[in-house]
C-alpha positions in Angstrom: 43.4 48.2 86.9 46.3 49.7 89.1 49.3 47.8 89.9 51.8 48.4 92.8 55.2 46.9 93.7 57.5 46.8 96.7 61.1 47.5 96.5 63.2 45.0 98.3 66.8 46.2 98.7 69.3 43.4 97.8 73.0 42.8 98.4 75.4 40.6 96.0 78.7 39.4 97.4 81.2 38.4 95.1 84.1 36.2 95.8 87.0 36.1 93.5 90.6 34.6 93.9 94.1 35.2 92.4 97.3 33.9 93.1 100.6 35.9 93.4 104.1 35.5 93.5 105.7 37.2 96.4 109.4 37.5 96.0 111.6 36.2 98.8 113.8 39.1 99.5 115.3 40.9 102.7 111.8 43.0 102.9 110.1 39.8 103.8 112.4 38.2 106.2 112.8 38.3 109.9 115.1 40.5 111.4 116.3 38.5 114.4 117.9 35.1 113.7 116.7 32.1 115.0 118.4 30.0 117.7 120.5 28.3 115.2 121.4 31.6 113.5 119.1 31.0 110.5 116.7 33.5 109.2 113.2 33.0 108.5 110.2 34.7 106.8 108.0 37.0 108.8 104.6 35.9 107.9 103.2 39.1 108.5 105.4 41.0 106.1 104.8 38.1 103.6 101.1 38.6 103.5 101.2 42.4 103.5 103.5 42.1 100.2 100.9 39.5 98.7 98.1 41.8 99.5 99.9 44.9 97.9 100.8 42.6 94.9 96.8 41.9 94.3 95.5 45.5 94.6 95.3 45.8 90.4 92.4 44.4 88.9 94.6 41.9 86.7 93.8 38.1 86.7 91.3 37.9 89.4 88.8 35.0 88.7 85.2 34.8 89.9 84.9 31.9 92.6 81.5 32.5 93.9 78.5 34.8 94.1 75.7 35.4 96.6 72.6 37.3 96.4 70.9 38.0 99.6 68.2 40.6 101.3 70.3 43.6 102.3 70.3 43.9 106.2 69.2 47.4 106.0 65.7 48.4 104.2 65.3 51.7 102.7 63.7 53.6 99.7 65.6 53.6 96.5 67.8 57.1 96.1 65.2 58.2 93.6 62.0 57.6 95.1 60.6 60.4 97.6 58.2 59.0 100.3 54.8 60.7 100.7 56.1 62.5 103.9 59.0 64.0 101.8 56.8 65.0 99.0 54.3 66.8 101.3 57.2 68.7 103.0 58.4 69.7 99.6 55.0 71.1 98.7 54.7 73.3 101.6 
């Protein structure tokens, strides 16, 4: 007896976490002083430096994984549809 199957495209999203230590240097400080003459951290520069430090693959820990139905369903790349096969034969 013949058996049939239907391909369902899935997607898996993995969430990983990592802590990085960003050195407090002039590179992450604001260039303009506060009203009292002190300088503070520039949050945008601080976060950009953290992202740069996290670009390598070292020390990442898995936090969560979710498998869902992919929003775009299409045939697997290695499968020809009947229409494609008919066009190739002509």
